N, C-alpha and C positions, 0 to 999 in steps of 0.2 A: 531580656524579657521580650516575649512575643507581643506585637502590637500592630493592629491594622488601621489605626487612626490616620497615619500619614498616607497610606494607600488610598483610603476612602476619601480623604480630604482633596486629593489631587484629581479625583474623577467625578464626573457628572453622570450618574448611572441611568438617567433618562435619555442620555445621548450616546452612550457607549454600550456595546454588547458584553463588556467585561463583567465578570461576576462581582457582586458586592461583597459576598463572602463573610465568614465569621471564623473565629478561632475554633478549631475542631479538636476532637480527641485524636491522639496520635495513633497511627496504624501499627499493626503488628509487623508489616513489611513496609519500611519507610521508602518513599518514592523520591526520585529526582527527575527533573525535566530540563531540557535545554531548548529554548524557543528562539528561532531565527526571527529577528525583529527588524524589518525594513522601515525604520523611522527616518528622522532627518539624516542619520548616518546608519549604515547597516551594522548591527552588533548582535551578540548572542546572549540571551538572558539565562544564566545558570541558576537553577533553584533546587534546594534540598529541603526535605520535610524535617522540621525541628519544632518540637513543642506545639504541634497543631497548626503551624503555618509553614509557608515556603520562604525560608531565608534565601535572599536573592543577591546575585552579583551580575553586573553587566560586563561582558567580555568582548571588547571591541574586535579582536581578531578571531574570536571563537576558540574553544578548547582544542588543544593539540594532544595527539597520542605519542609525540616524540619527547622523551625525557629531557632532551637538550633545549626544548622551547620553554621559555618562562613567559606566561601570558598575564598581561594586566587584567585584573578583575576588580571592578568598582562596586563596593558594597552599597546596595540600594535598600529601599523600604521593604518590609515583609509583605508577602502576598498571601491571599487565602489559598488553601489546598485546592479549591475548585479551579484555580487558575492553571493548574497543571494540565487541564483538558482543553484550555482555551486556544482556539485558532480562529483566524478571520481578520477582517479589516477594522482597525480603529479609525473611525471617520475623522476627516480634517477638522481642526478646531478643538479636538480632544487631546489630553495629555498622552504623549507617546504615539501620535497618529501615524498610521502605516500598517503594513501587512505583518501578521504574526502567524508563524507555522511551527509545529513541533518538529524539531531537528533530531532530537533523541529523547528517549524516555525509558525508565526502568526502575530498578530498586538499588539501594545502596546499604552497605554495612559500615557501621561506625568502626574505624580502625585506629581511633585515638586511644591508645592503650597505656595504662599506668599500673605498675605492679601486677601485670598479667590480666587486668580487668579493663573493659571499655569505660572511658570517662564520659560524663554528660557532654554532648556536643555544645549545648548553649554556653557552658562554662568555658570551653576552649575557644569558642568564637569570640567571647568577651576578651580572652587572653590574647587572641590574635594568631593562633595557629592550630590546625587540626588536620586529620587525615580521614578519608573515606574510601571504601572499595566499591566501585561502580559496576553494576551489572546491567548495562544498557544494550542498545542495538548497535550503536557506533562506539560508545565509550565503554571500555572494559578495564578493570584493574584499579590500582591504588593511585589516588590523586591527593596532593597536599595543597592546602590553602595557607598562605603566610601573609600577615598584614605588614605592609611597609610603613605607611604613614596615613593617619586619618582614615579615609574610606578606601584607600588604594591598597589592594592585595595582589599577591602573585599566585597564579594557579599553575601547578607543575605536575606532570605525569611522572610517577615513580617507576624506577626500573624494577622488573620482576623476572623471575624464572619459574617456569612451570612445565609440567608434562601432561599431555593429553591422554585420556583413556581411549585406546584404539581398539576396543573389543569389537568382535564381529558377532552378529546374531543371525539366526535363520528364521524365516517365517514361511508359512504355508498359505498359498493362495490358489484355491481350487486344487488342481493336481500338480502345481508347480512349487518347488522349493526355491526360495529367493534369499540370497545373502545380503545382509545390511552390514557393510564394512564401516568401521569407525562409528559404531552404533551410538556410543556415548558422547560423541563429539558435540559440543554445544554450537549450534548453527545460528542461534538467535537468542534474545534475552530469555534465559531459563527454559529454552527449548533445545532438545537434543535431536540428532538425526533420526533416531528411532521413533520419536514422536511424529516427526514430519512424514516418515514412511507409513506409520500406523494410521495417520489421518487419511492418506490416499487409499489405504486398504479399506477404510470405512466408507469412503465416498465413491469408490471405483464403480460400483453398480449404477449409481446416479449419474456419474460422469460419462459412462460408456456410450449411451445413445448420441451424445453430442460430439464425441471424439472419433467414433468408429468410422473406418474407411476414409479418414481424412489424412493427407500428408501433414506431418508435424515438423515445425521448426523448433528445435530444442534450445530454450534459454537455460544455460547451465551455470550452476552456482557452486563450484567445488569447495569454495571457502566459506560457504554459508550465506544466509540471507542478508547479512549486514555488509557484505563485500561485493565488489564489482563482479558481474558475471559476463557471459558472452553467448552469442547465438551460434548454433551449429546445425547445419542442414544435413550434411552427410552422416550416415550411420557409421559409428566406429566398428571395426572388424570384430571386436571382442563381444559385441552384443550377442546374446544367445540366439540359436537358430530358430527357436519357437516364437521369437518376436518378429512379426511380419515387417517386410521392407518392400518398397516399390521404387523402380527407377523411372524418373520423369525427365524428359528432354525439353529443355527450354533454351532458345537462342544458341543452338548447337552445342550445348553442354548438358551432360547427364548428371543428375543428382539422385543419390539413393536416399530416400526419405524413410523414416520410421513410421509405422502404422500401428496404433494401439487398438487391436480388435478384441481384446479380452481383458478381464480385470487384472490378470497377472502382469500383462504388459504395462498397464498403467502404474502398478506398484513397482515394477522393475525400473521404470523411468524415474520414479521417486527415489529409488536407491542410488540413482546417478545424479541426484540433485537437479532434476530437470523441471522447469516450468513449461508445460506444453502450450505452444502457440499454433493454432490450427488454421487450415485453409477454409474458405467458405464453400468449397465444393468437395465432392467425394470422388474416389479413384475410378468409379465406373462411368463418370460423366464430368471430367475434370474442368471443362470450360463452362459448365452450367451450375452456378451456385444454388444451394438450397437455403441460403440465408443472406439477408442484407443487413449491414450493421451501421449504426450511428454511434460514434464514440464521442461522448460529451466531455470535453477537455476544458476545465475552468482555468482562467488566467491567474486567479487568486483563490485562496482557500475560503470561498464563500459557499458553504454547502446549501444554504437556503436558496441562493440564486440558481445553483446547479439543479436542485430539486425542482424549482419553478420551471426551468428550461425543459427538464425531462417530461414534466406533466404537459407542457405546451406541445412538445413533439408528439407525445402520445395522442393528444386531442386532434392534432392535424392528421396524423396517420389514420385515426378512427374516421375522420371526415372523408378519407379516401377509401374507406372500407379495407384498410390494411391491418391485419392483426399484429400486435407487437408485444414483446416481452422484455423485461428489464432485469439487469443484474448489477450489483455493485462491482466496480472495477478492482476493488481491493487497494486502490490508491487514492486518486483525487476525484474521479468522475464516475459516470455510469455508462454501461453499454446497452443500447436498445437494439433488439434483434427482431427482424421481420422474416418469418419463414416463407420460402418461395417454392413454387412447384417445379422448378428447373426447366421452364420453357424458354427463359431468356438467358442469353449468354453473358459472360463476365463483363464485356464492354457495355452491353445494354444496361446491366444492373448498376455498374459504376456511374454511367451517365444519368440514370434515373435517380439514384441516391443524391447525386450532385444537384439535380434539379429541385429535389425536395429541400435540401439544405439551403439553396439560394432563395427559395420561396420563404422559408422560415426566417432567414436573415432579413429579407425585405419586410416581412410582417412584424418582426421584433428587432429593429435596428439597435436599440439601446441595451438589448439583453443577449443577443446572439451574434456570432461572427463566423465567417469561413476563412478568415485570415490565418495563414500558416505561421507568419512571423509573430512570436509572442509579444515583442515590443509594440506591435501595432494593434494588438487586440484590446488594449486598455483593460477594463475589468470585466469584459464580456466572456461568455462561454462559447468555445469553438464547437461547431457541429462538424466533426471530422468524418469524412467519407472515404478516406484513403484506404481503409481496411477492405474496401470492395474492389480494389485494383487486382489484376491477375497476379497470382503467386503471393499476394500480401496475406498476412496472418493476423489473428487476434487471439488474445489469451483465452484458453478454454475455460468454460464454466467449471467452477469448484477448484480452480487452481489457486495455490498459495503464491502470492506475488513477491517479487524481489523488491519490496518497498520498505520504508522505514519501519512500519509496524507489522510487517508480515501479514498484511491484509489478504482476505480471500475474495476471489471473484465469485460472488454468491448470487444465484437467482433469487429474486424477491417478487412479491406481488405488487401491482400498481398501487393498491390501497396502502401499502407500507412505505411508499417513497418518502413522505414527509417525516417519517420517524427514524429512518435508517440512513446514516451517512455512508459515503463510499468505502470507507475502511473500517466499518463497524465490526464485521466478522473477522476473527483471527483464530489462531490455533488454541486460544484460551476459551472461546465461547461458541463454538460451532455445533456442539452436540445436539442441542434441541432442534436446530434448524434442519439437520439432515434426516430427521425422522419423517419428513414430508417431501414428496417429489413435486416441486413447484411447476416445473416445465414438462410435465408428462405428455408425451406424444405430440410435441409442438410441430414437428416436421410433417406430420400427417395433415396439418392445417395450412400447408404451403399454398400460396396464392400466385396467380399470374399477373405480373405487372403490365403485361401487354394490353390488358383490358382497361387499364387506367390511362385515358387519353388526354385529359385536360385537368389542370388545376392552377 
């Protein structure tokens, strides 16, 4: 039987950000979530939606996708469905104190079958063994839960065999025909490659002004968003001739970079499962950036704190009469862009951005840091200026990130910052956002940093 009394009894909701919650109606698509919980000892909380709550197990070593591994899973109290969205720090003195972040999330199908029909999960949880099919970002396939004694269970990944649908499709972009190979291949939870490419087709016009004439470092994800990718600078020989390339010599080595100067090139890169990372300068004036970037990198998943930092950075830039624009990173932080008039060179821009970051850290020592080592940052937000170094890159606006949730690096307005977390936009909810061009003509508002002499 579902019951939140034990959950609520253990928590003081005036001192913790965790949801109080209530027993909810069951969803049509039942969710699961795995939360990485850095409490007294690191463990992973595995939760599945059953009868309006999240039935929960603490898995000390975390779930494994290897059928040979048998993971201990300790059955704990039911949690409310709202807990499936919870991330952040549970303050010291509270039950379960420590950092909580979503490690995986998705939907599941009840695979506990008897006489050809799915059995009620609550019944088989009581009996001590059940199976579910997970459709998450990291966890895919059938998993079995088996009770050993009392609250100690085993969590095991079941062996499976399957075949992928490797259909190809063709799409037309302007006057170019582009092939999507393996179009039906699932690259993310309930997202196929064709969805990924179609997204880029829809945003290509918005993306183009930000990416045009910039060398691109390609972060490639041939196995989909849930698997490890790799950076590639050199353009492969098989790229079509109509995709522009440029050779750049740095430190006696020549690299042929791809340049996406039309919508078709952006879409083609999507068919290659590329997340474009762009230079801060353009090919006609490579050593003179037209943008300066501040990458806000939180040490823990505290969105409110990161939002507070973003607004303070904006306030400081305004005091210097520097226009600034913000986008979600699609992961944990935000990127703040200052458009430049290309009068200062790369070295000067890097030094200027570092000076701003140092001043901000000095003004807000408990909130911000420029410490590179994560262990020394405590719970502060890093003001990262490394993206302003020569040949360094940053993710292009409107890109789909290779992050757990497949978040989108989406331009937003300053007045929205408190309402929109860094990974809010995904391939599930972007449609209404791309009807409006938030960053229209921002590079025409470029400013000279050389006129700013003191702060």
